[in-house]
PyMOL Python script that loads the backbone (N, CA, C, O; Angstrom):
from pymol import cmd

cmd.read_pdbstr("""\
ATOM      1  N   MET A   1      -2.253 -83.471  61.852  1.00  0.00           N
ATOM      2  CA  MET A   1      -1.626 -84.527  61.058  1.00  0.00           C
ATOM      3  C   MET A   1      -2.057 -85.875  61.645  1.00  0.00           C
ATOM      4  O   MET A   1      -2.027 -86.055  62.862  1.00  0.00           O
ATOM      5  N   LYS A   2      -2.451 -86.806  60.805  1.00  0.00           N
ATOM      6  CA  LYS A   2      -2.880 -88.126  61.260  1.00  0.00           C
ATOM      7  C   LYS A   2      -1.686 -88.922  61.757  1.00  0.00           C
ATOM      8  O   LYS A   2      -0.539 -88.625  61.425  1.00  0.00           O
ATOM      9  N   SER A   3      -1.980 -89.943  62.563  1.00  0.00           N
ATOM     10  CA  SER A   3      -0.936 -90.768  63.159  1.00  0.00           C
ATOM     11  C   SER A   3      -0.058 -91.440  62.098  1.00  0.00           C
ATOM     12  O   SER A   3       1.164 -91.478  62.240  1.00  0.00           O
ATOM     13  N   THR A   4      -0.670 -91.964  61.045  1.00  0.00           N
ATOM     14  CA  THR A   4       0.093 -92.627  59.976  1.00  0.00           C
ATOM     15  C   THR A   4       1.008 -91.631  59.278  1.00  0.00           C
ATOM     16  O   THR A   4       2.155 -91.956  58.972  1.00  0.00           O
ATOM     17  N   ALA A   5       0.522 -90.438  59.027  1.00  0.00           N
ATOM     18  CA  ALA A   5       1.333 -89.416  58.371  1.00  0.00           C
ATOM     19  C   ALA A   5       2.500 -89.005  59.262  1.00  0.00           C
ATOM     20  O   ALA A   5       3.602 -88.766  58.769  1.00  0.00           O
ATOM     21  N   LYS A   6       2.267 -88.921  60.572  1.00  0.00           N
ATOM     22  CA  LYS A   6       3.348 -88.585  61.508  1.00  0.00           C
ATOM     23  C   LYS A   6       4.424 -89.663  61.490  1.00  0.00           C
ATOM     24  O   LYS A   6       5.617 -89.358  61.493  1.00  0.00           O
ATOM     25  N   HIS A   7       3.998 -90.923  61.472  1.00  0.00           N
ATOM     26  CA  HIS A   7       4.957 -92.031  61.447  1.00  0.00           C
ATOM     27  C   HIS A   7       5.771 -92.024  60.154  1.00  0.00           C
ATOM     28  O   HIS A   7       6.982 -92.243  60.177  1.00  0.00           O
ATOM     29  N   MET A   8       5.104 -91.771  59.027  1.00  0.00           N
ATOM     30  CA  MET A   8       5.805 -91.732  57.739  1.00  0.00           C
ATOM     31  C   MET A   8       6.805 -90.573  57.700  1.00  0.00           C
ATOM     32  O   MET A   8       7.921 -90.720  57.202  1.00  0.00           O
ATOM     33  N   PHE A   9       6.388 -89.414  58.235  1.00  0.00           N
ATOM     34  CA  PHE A   9       7.293 -88.262  58.281  1.00  0.00           C
ATOM     35  C   PHE A   9       8.492 -88.579  59.168  1.00  0.00           C
ATOM     36  O   PHE A   9       9.629 -88.284  58.801  1.00  0.00           O
ATOM     37  N   SER A  10       8.244 -89.182  60.340  1.00  0.00           N
ATOM     38  CA  SER A  10       9.332 -89.537  61.258  1.00  0.00           C
ATOM     39  C   SER A  10      10.291 -90.524  60.618  1.00  0.00           C
ATOM     40  O   SER A  10      11.507 -90.393  60.756  1.00  0.00           O
ATOM     41  N   LEU A  11       9.749 -91.513  59.917  1.00  0.00           N
ATOM     42  CA  LEU A  11      10.584 -92.508  59.241  1.00  0.00           C
ATOM     43  C   LEU A  11      11.419 -91.858  58.139  1.00  0.00           C
ATOM     44  O   LEU A  11      12.610 -92.145  58.018  1.00  0.00           O
ATOM     45  N   ALA A  12      10.812 -90.993  57.342  1.00  0.00           N
ATOM     46  CA  ALA A  12      11.556 -90.315  56.274  1.00  0.00           C
ATOM     47  C   ALA A  12      12.652 -89.423  56.850  1.00  0.00           C
ATOM     48  O   ALA A  12      13.754 -89.354  56.307  1.00  0.00           O
ATOM     49  N   PHE A  13      12.343 -88.740  57.952  1.00  0.00           N
ATOM     50  CA  PHE A  13      13.334 -87.880  58.596  1.00  0.00           C
ATOM     51  C   PHE A  13      14.500 -88.712  59.131  1.00  0.00           C
ATOM     52  O   PHE A  13      15.657 -88.322  58.975  1.00  0.00           O
ATOM     53  N   ALA A  14      14.209 -89.850  59.757  1.00  0.00           N
ATOM     54  CA  ALA A  14      15.255 -90.719  60.295  1.00  0.00           C
ATOM     55  C   ALA A  14      16.140 -91.263  59.176  1.00  0.00           C
ATOM     56  O   ALA A  14      17.360 -91.320  59.327  1.00  0.00           O
ATOM     57  N   ILE A  15      15.545 -91.658  58.065  1.00  0.00           N
ATOM     58  CA  ILE A  15      16.325 -92.162  56.930  1.00  0.00           C
ATOM     59  C   ILE A  15      17.220 -91.061  56.375  1.00  0.00           C
ATOM     60  O   ILE A  15      18.378 -91.313  56.041  1.00  0.00           O
ATOM     61  N   ALA A  16      16.698 -89.847  56.273  1.00  0.00           N
ATOM     62  CA  ALA A  16      17.501 -88.723  55.783  1.00  0.00           C
ATOM     63  C   ALA A  16      18.680 -88.450  56.705  1.00  0.00           C
ATOM     64  O   ALA A  16      19.777 -88.151  56.234  1.00  0.00           O
ATOM     65  N   LEU A  17      18.466 -88.549  58.012  1.00  0.00           N
ATOM     66  CA  LEU A  17      19.565 -88.343  58.957  1.00  0.00           C
ATOM     67  C   LEU A  17      20.646 -89.408  58.815  1.00  0.00           C
ATOM     68  O   LEU A  17      21.836 -89.096  58.831  1.00  0.00           O
ATOM     69  N   VAL A  18      20.232 -90.660  58.677  1.00  0.00           N
ATOM     70  CA  VAL A  18      21.206 -91.753  58.553  1.00  0.00           C
ATOM     71  C   VAL A  18      21.992 -91.628  57.260  1.00  0.00           C
ATOM     72  O   VAL A  18      23.213 -91.783  57.263  1.00  0.00           O
ATOM     73  N   VAL A  19      21.317 -91.352  56.162  1.00  0.00           N
ATOM     74  CA  VAL A  19      22.002 -91.210  54.871  1.00  0.00           C
ATOM     75  C   VAL A  19      22.949 -90.017  54.902  1.00  0.00           C
ATOM     76  O   VAL A  19      24.081 -90.118  54.429  1.00  0.00           O
ATOM     77  N   GLY A  20      22.507 -88.898  55.447  1.00  0.00           N
ATOM     78  CA  GLY A  20      23.352 -87.711  55.536  1.00  0.00           C
ATOM     79  C   GLY A  20      24.559 -87.929  56.423  1.00  0.00           C
ATOM     80  O   GLY A  20      25.662 -87.501  56.083  1.00  0.00           O
ATOM     81  N   ALA A  21      24.369 -88.587  57.554  1.00  0.00           N
ATOM     82  CA  ALA A  21      25.474 -88.834  58.481  1.00  0.00           C
ATOM     83  C   ALA A  21      26.482 -89.813  57.890  1.00  0.00           C
ATOM     84  O   ALA A  21      27.686 -89.656  58.091  1.00  0.00           O
ATOM     85  N   SER A  22      26.007 -90.817  57.168  1.00  0.00           N
ATOM     86  CA  SER A  22      26.934 -91.809  56.626  1.00  0.00           C
ATOM     87  C   SER A  22      27.793 -91.224  55.513  1.00  0.00           C
ATOM     88  O   SER A  22      28.939 -91.641  55.344  1.00  0.00           O
ATOM     89  N   THR A  23      27.273 -90.276  54.754  1.00  0.00           N
ATOM     90  CA  THR A  23      28.089 -89.687  53.693  1.00  0.00           C
ATOM     91  C   THR A  23      29.003 -88.600  54.233  1.00  0.00           C
ATOM     92  O   THR A  23      30.091 -88.396  53.695  1.00  0.00           O
ATOM     93  N   ALA A  24      28.588 -87.894  55.287  1.00  0.00           N
ATOM     94  CA  ALA A  24      29.402 -86.812  55.845  1.00  0.00           C
ATOM     95  C   ALA A  24      30.556 -87.356  56.668  1.00  0.00           C
ATOM     96  O   ALA A  24      31.611 -86.724  56.732  1.00  0.00           O
ATOM     97  N   ALA A  25      30.387 -88.499  57.293  1.00  0.00           N
ATOM     98  CA  ALA A  25      31.404 -89.041  58.180  1.00  0.00           C
ATOM     99  C   ALA A  25      32.191 -90.166  57.505  1.00  0.00           C
ATOM    100  O   ALA A  25      32.589 -91.130  58.158  1.00  0.00           O
ATOM    101  N   ARG A  26      32.408 -90.041  56.227  1.00  0.00           N
ATOM    102  CA  ARG A  26      33.136 -91.062  55.469  1.00  0.00           C
ATOM    103  C   ARG A  26      34.585 -91.114  55.927  1.00  0.00           C
ATOM    104  O   ARG A  26      35.229 -90.077  56.090  1.00  0.00           O
ATOM    105  N   ALA A  27      35.086 -92.300  56.130  1.00  0.00           N
ATOM    106  CA  ALA A  27      36.478 -92.477  56.529  1.00  0.00           C
ATOM    107  C   ALA A  27      37.400 -92.134  55.371  1.00  0.00           C
ATOM    108  O   ALA A  27      37.060 -92.348  54.207  1.00  0.00           O
ATOM    109  N   LEU A  28      38.556 -91.604  55.696  1.00  0.00           N
ATOM    110  CA  LEU A  28      39.537 -91.302  54.657  1.00  0.00           C
ATOM    111  C   LEU A  28      40.229 -92.571  54.209  1.00  0.00           C
ATOM    112  O   LEU A  28      40.447 -93.489  54.999  1.00  0.00           O
ATOM    113  N   GLU A  29      40.562 -92.612  52.966  1.00  0.00           N
ATOM    114  CA  GLU A  29      41.296 -93.736  52.392  1.00  0.00           C
ATOM    115  C   GLU A  29      42.716 -93.274  52.089  1.00  0.00           C
ATOM    116  O   GLU A  29      42.984 -92.075  52.021  1.00  0.00           O
ATOM    117  N   ILE A  30      43.616 -94.221  51.909  1.00  0.00           N
ATOM    118  CA  ILE A  30      44.994 -93.891  51.545  1.00  0.00           C
ATOM    119  C   ILE A  30      44.970 -93.122  50.234  1.00  0.00           C
ATOM    120  O   ILE A  30      44.335 -93.551  49.271  1.00  0.00           O
ATOM    121  N   GLY A  31      45.653 -91.995  50.192  1.00  0.00           N
ATOM    122  CA  GLY A  31      45.710 -91.166  49.001  1.00  0.00           C
ATOM    123  C   GLY A  31      44.717 -90.018  49.018  1.00  0.00           C
ATOM    124  O   GLY A  31      44.823 -89.104  48.200  1.00  0.00           O
ATOM    125  N   ASP A  32      43.732 -90.045  49.953  1.00  0.00           N
ATOM    126  CA  ASP A  32      42.785 -88.937  50.069  1.00  0.00           C
ATOM    127  C   ASP A  32      43.480 -87.713  50.637  1.00  0.00           C
ATOM    128  O   ASP A  32      44.431 -87.830  51.410  1.00  0.00           O
ATOM    129  N   LYS A  33      43.004 -86.546  50.252  1.00  0.00           N
ATOM    130  CA  LYS A  33      43.523 -85.309  50.829  1.00  0.00           C
ATOM    131  C   LYS A  33      42.927 -85.122  52.218  1.00  0.00           C
ATOM    132  O   LYS A  33      41.761 -85.438  52.453  1.00  0.00           O
ATOM    133  N   ALA A  34      43.732 -84.609  53.126  1.00  0.00           N
ATOM    134  CA  ALA A  34      43.257 -84.353  54.485  1.00  0.00           C
ATOM    135  C   ALA A  34      42.272 -83.193  54.468  1.00  0.00           C
ATOM    136  O   ALA A  34      42.472 -82.226  53.733  1.00  0.00           O
ATOM    137  N   PRO A  35      41.223 -83.273  55.256  1.00  0.00           N
ATOM    138  CA  PRO A  35      40.297 -82.146  55.330  1.00  0.00           C
ATOM    139  C   PRO A  35      40.975 -80.960  56.012  1.00  0.00           C
ATOM    140  O   PRO A  35      41.823 -81.141  56.886  1.00  0.00           O
ATOM    141  N   ASP A  36      40.599 -79.757  55.612  1.00  0.00           N
ATOM    142  CA  ASP A  36      41.188 -78.563  56.208  1.00  0.00           C
ATOM    143  C   ASP A  36      40.670 -78.400  57.635  1.00  0.00           C
ATOM    144  O   ASP A  36      39.484 -78.605  57.891  1.00  0.00           O
ATOM    145  N   PHE A  37      41.542 -78.036  58.552  1.00  0.00           N
ATOM    146  CA  PHE A  37      41.139 -77.771  59.925  1.00  0.00           C
ATOM    147  C   PHE A  37      42.013 -76.667  60.494  1.00  0.00           C
ATOM    148  O   PHE A  37      43.048 -76.321  59.925  1.00  0.00           O
ATOM    149  N   GLU A  38      41.592 -76.127  61.607  1.00  0.00           N
ATOM    150  CA  GLU A  38      42.286 -75.005  62.247  1.00  0.00           C
ATOM    151  C   GLU A  38      42.550 -75.353  63.707  1.00  0.00           C
ATOM    152  O   GLU A  38      41.676 -75.880  64.395  1.00  0.00           O
ATOM    153  N   LEU A  39      43.766 -75.054  64.178  1.00  0.00           N
ATOM    154  CA  LEU A  39      44.165 -75.316  65.558  1.00  0.00           C
ATOM    155  C   LEU A  39      44.852 -74.090  66.151  1.00  0.00           C
ATOM    156  O   LEU A  39      45.288 -73.192  65.431  1.00  0.00           O
ATOM    157  N   GLU A  40      44.938 -74.074  67.470  1.00  0.00           N
ATOM    158  CA  GLU A  40      45.701 -73.044  68.154  1.00  0.00           C
ATOM    159  C   GLU A  40      47.182 -73.323  67.919  1.00  0.00           C
ATOM    160  O   GLU A  40      47.625 -74.466  68.038  1.00  0.00           O
ATOM    161  N   SER A  41      47.937 -72.299  67.592  1.00  0.00           N
ATOM    162  CA  SER A  41      49.372 -72.439  67.381  1.00  0.00           C
ATOM    163  C   SER A  41      50.090 -72.389  68.730  1.00  0.00           C
ATOM    164  O   SER A  41      49.637 -71.711  69.651  1.00  0.00           O
ATOM    165  N   SER A  42      51.199 -73.100  68.844  1.00  0.00           N
ATOM    166  CA  SER A  42      51.982 -73.053  70.079  1.00  0.00           C
ATOM    167  C   SER A  42      52.648 -71.688  70.258  1.00  0.00           C
ATOM    168  O   SER A  42      53.099 -71.347  71.352  1.00  0.00           O
ATOM    169  N   LYS A  43      52.706 -70.907  69.166  1.00  0.00           N
ATOM    170  CA  LYS A  43      53.294 -69.573  69.233  1.00  0.00           C
ATOM    171  C   LYS A  43      52.219 -68.497  69.362  1.00  0.00           C
ATOM    172  O   LYS A  43      52.514 -67.306  69.271  1.00  0.00           O
ATOM    173  N   GLY A  44      50.985 -68.914  69.571  1.00  0.00           N
ATOM    174  CA  GLY A  44      49.859 -67.986  69.667  1.00  0.00           C
ATOM    175  C   GLY A  44      49.177 -67.828  68.322  1.00  0.00           C
ATOM    176  O   GLY A  44      49.817 -67.975  67.281  1.00  0.00           O
ATOM    177  N   GLY A  45      47.922 -67.540  68.332  1.00  0.00           N
ATOM    178  CA  GLY A  45      47.165 -67.384  67.093  1.00  0.00           C
ATOM    179  C   GLY A  45      46.629 -68.704  66.597  1.00  0.00           C
ATOM    180  O   GLY A  45      46.673 -69.716  67.297  1.00  0.00           O
ATOM    181  N   LYS A  46      46.125 -68.679  65.388  1.00  0.00           N
ATOM    182  CA  LYS A  46      45.519 -69.857  64.761  1.00  0.00           C
ATOM    183  C   LYS A  46      46.370 -70.316  63.593  1.00  0.00           C
ATOM    184  O   LYS A  46      47.060 -69.516  62.961  1.00  0.00           O
ATOM    185  N   LEU A  47      46.318 -71.612  63.311  1.00  0.00           N
ATOM    186  CA  LEU A  47      47.045 -72.183  62.188  1.00  0.00           C
ATOM    187  C   LEU A  47      46.099 -73.120  61.454  1.00  0.00           C
ATOM    188  O   LEU A  47      45.524 -74.027  62.055  1.00  0.00           O
ATOM    189  N   LYS A  48      45.939 -72.899  60.145  1.00  0.00           N
ATOM    190  CA  LYS A  48      45.098 -73.756  59.322  1.00  0.00           C
ATOM    191  C   LYS A  48      45.996 -74.673  58.500  1.00  0.00           C
ATOM    192  O   LYS A  48      47.081 -74.283  58.071  1.00  0.00           O
ATOM    193  N   LEU A  49      45.524 -75.892  58.290  1.00  0.00           N
ATOM    194  CA  LEU A  49      46.276 -76.839  57.470  1.00  0.00           C
ATOM    195  C   LEU A  49      46.472 -76.279  56.071  1.00  0.00           C
ATOM    196  O   LEU A  49      47.539 -76.459  55.482  1.00  0.00           O
ATOM    197  N   SER A  50      45.475 -75.610  55.530  1.00  0.00           N
ATOM    198  CA  SER A  50      45.574 -75.057  54.176  1.00  0.00           C
ATOM    199  C   SER A  50      46.652 -73.972  54.082  1.00  0.00           C
ATOM    200  O   SER A  50      47.136 -73.693  52.985  1.00  0.00           O
ATOM    201  N   ASP A  51      47.042 -73.354  55.206  1.00  0.00           N
ATOM    202  CA  ASP A  51      48.118 -72.360  55.201  1.00  0.00           C
ATOM    203  C   ASP A  51      49.472 -73.003  54.920  1.00  0.00           C
ATOM    204  O   ASP A  51      50.422 -72.317  54.545  1.00  0.00           O
ATOM    205  N   LEU A  52      49.561 -74.314  55.101  1.00  0.00           N
ATOM    206  CA  LEU A  52      50.829 -75.025  54.916  1.00  0.00           C
ATOM    207  C   LEU A  52      50.898 -75.749  53.575  1.00  0.00           C
ATOM    208  O   LEU A  52      51.762 -76.603  53.376  1.00  0.00           O
ATOM    209  N   LYS A  53      50.001 -75.417  52.658  1.00  0.00           N
ATOM    210  CA  LYS A  53      49.957 -76.078  51.359  1.00  0.00           C
ATOM    211  C   LYS A  53      51.305 -75.950  50.652  1.00  0.00           C
ATOM    212  O   LYS A  53      51.884 -74.865  50.599  1.00  0.00           O
ATOM    213  N   GLY A  54      51.803 -77.066  50.107  1.00  0.00           N
ATOM    214  CA  GLY A  54      53.074 -77.084  49.405  1.00  0.00           C
ATOM    215  C   GLY A  54      54.262 -77.413  50.302  1.00  0.00           C
ATOM    216  O   GLY A  54      55.387 -77.555  49.822  1.00  0.00           O
ATOM    217  N   ARG A  55      54.013 -77.534  51.599  1.00  0.00           N
ATOM    218  CA  ARG A  55      55.080 -77.864  52.551  1.00  0.00           C
ATOM    219  C   ARG A  55      54.850 -79.268  53.087  1.00  0.00           C
ATOM    220  O   ARG A  55      53.721 -79.759  53.090  1.00  0.00           O
ATOM    221  N   ASN A  56      55.921 -79.915  53.541  1.00  0.00           N
ATOM    222  CA  ASN A  56      55.783 -81.220  54.186  1.00  0.00           C
ATOM    223  C   ASN A  56      55.223 -81.003  55.583  1.00  0.00           C
ATOM    224  O   ASN A  56      55.701 -80.148  56.329  1.00  0.00           O
ATOM    225  N   VAL A  57      54.201 -81.787  55.933  1.00  0.00           N
ATOM    226  CA  VAL A  57      53.534 -81.641  57.227  1.00  0.00           C
ATOM    227  C   VAL A  57      53.408 -83.013  57.870  1.00  0.00           C
ATOM    228  O   VAL A  57      52.942 -83.960  57.236  1.00  0.00           O
ATOM    229  N   LEU A  58      53.820 -83.120  59.120  1.00  0.00           N
ATOM    230  CA  LEU A  58      53.625 -84.333  59.904  1.00  0.00           C
ATOM    231  C   LEU A  58      52.587 -84.008  60.966  1.00  0.00           C
ATOM    232  O   LEU A  58      52.766 -83.083  61.757  1.00  0.00           O
ATOM    233  N   ILE A  59      51.510 -84.765  60.982  1.00  0.00           N
ATOM    234  CA  ILE A  59      50.445 -84.552  61.955  1.00  0.00           C
ATOM    235  C   ILE A  59      50.481 -85.710  62.937  1.00  0.00           C
ATOM    236  O   ILE A  59      50.312 -86.868  62.553  1.00  0.00           O
ATOM    237  N   ASN A  60      50.700 -85.393  64.194  1.00  0.00           N
ATOM    238  CA  ASN A  60      50.795 -86.413  65.234  1.00  0.00           C
ATOM    239  C   ASN A  60      49.651 -86.199  66.215  1.00  0.00           C
ATOM    240  O   ASN A  60      49.611 -85.188  66.915  1.00  0.00           O
ATOM    241  N   PHE A  61      48.722 -87.149  66.268  1.00  0.00           N
ATOM    242  CA  PHE A  61      47.613 -87.078  67.211  1.00  0.00           C
ATOM    243  C   PHE A  61      47.938 -87.988  68.387  1.00  0.00           C
ATOM    244  O   PHE A  61      48.313 -89.145  68.197  1.00  0.00           O
ATOM    245  N   TYR A  62      47.795 -87.473  69.586  1.00  0.00           N
ATOM    246  CA  TYR A  62      48.019 -88.295  70.764  1.00  0.00           C
ATOM    247  C   TYR A  62      47.047 -87.874  71.849  1.00  0.00           C
ATOM    248  O   TYR A  62      46.465 -86.791  71.810  1.00  0.00           O
ATOM    249  N   VAL A  63      46.890 -88.766  72.821  1.00  0.00           N
ATOM    250  CA  VAL A  63      45.933 -88.536  73.893  1.00  0.00           C
ATOM    251  C   VAL A  63      46.694 -88.198  75.163  1.00  0.00           C
ATOM    252  O   VAL A  63      47.648 -88.884  75.531  1.00  0.00           O
ATOM    253  N   LEU A  64      46.265 -87.137  75.827  1.00  0.00           N
ATOM    254  CA  LEU A  64      46.790 -86.861  77.162  1.00  0.00           C
ATOM    255  C   LEU A  64      45.847 -87.498  78.150  1.00  0.00           C
ATOM    256  O   LEU A  64      44.743 -87.004  78.379  1.00  0.00           O
ATOM    257  N   ASP A  65      46.272 -88.569  78.721  1.00  0.00           N
ATOM    258  CA  ASP A  65      45.423 -89.329  79.655  1.00  0.00           C
ATOM    259  C   ASP A  65      46.128 -89.381  81.001  1.00  0.00           C
ATOM    260  O   ASP A  65      47.126 -90.082  81.173  1.00  0.00           O
ATOM    261  N   PHE A  66      45.600 -88.638  81.934  1.00  0.00           N
ATOM    262  CA  PHE A  66      46.223 -88.583  83.247  1.00  0.00           C
ATOM    263  C   PHE A  66      45.557 -89.525  84.237  1.00  0.00           C
ATOM    264  O   PHE A  66      45.840 -89.460  85.433  1.00  0.00           O
ATOM    265  N   SER A  67      44.675 -90.401  83.759  1.00  0.00           N
ATOM    266  CA  SER A  67      44.025 -91.343  84.677  1.00  0.00           C
ATOM    267  C   SER A  67      44.964 -92.517  84.965  1.00  0.00           C
ATOM    268  O   SER A  67      45.751 -92.913  84.105  1.00  0.00           O
ATOM    269  N   PRO A  68      44.878 -93.067  86.168  1.00  0.00           N
ATOM    270  CA  PRO A  68      45.740 -94.220  86.477  1.00  0.00           C
ATOM    271  C   PRO A  68      45.345 -95.435  85.646  1.00  0.00           C
ATOM    272  O   PRO A  68      44.163 -95.654  85.382  1.00  0.00           O
ATOM    273  N   THR A  69      46.328 -96.218  85.236  1.00  0.00           N
ATOM    274  CA  THR A  69      46.034 -97.409  84.429  1.00  0.00           C
ATOM    275  C   THR A  69      46.284 -98.664  85.209  1.00  0.00           C
ATOM    276  O   THR A  69      46.089 -99.763  84.690  1.00  0.00           O
TER     277      THR A  69
END
""", "prot")
cmd.dss("prot")
cmd.show_as("cartoon", "prot")
cmd.util.cbc("prot")
cmd.orient("prot")
């Protein structure tokens, strides 16, 4: 492959990555449905958000930071 063709391929690949990443990592807006995810249950086993469909769910994200401040 010639040098120019390699550069064009690299540029096209980089553009495809940026476009793909920007659409996949779209921020949620107010009113959007939460994406389905799975977590370890405190009672053992796995729990999926979709398993709780039709129920009220409060999701609280917090950081455990044990470093001195």
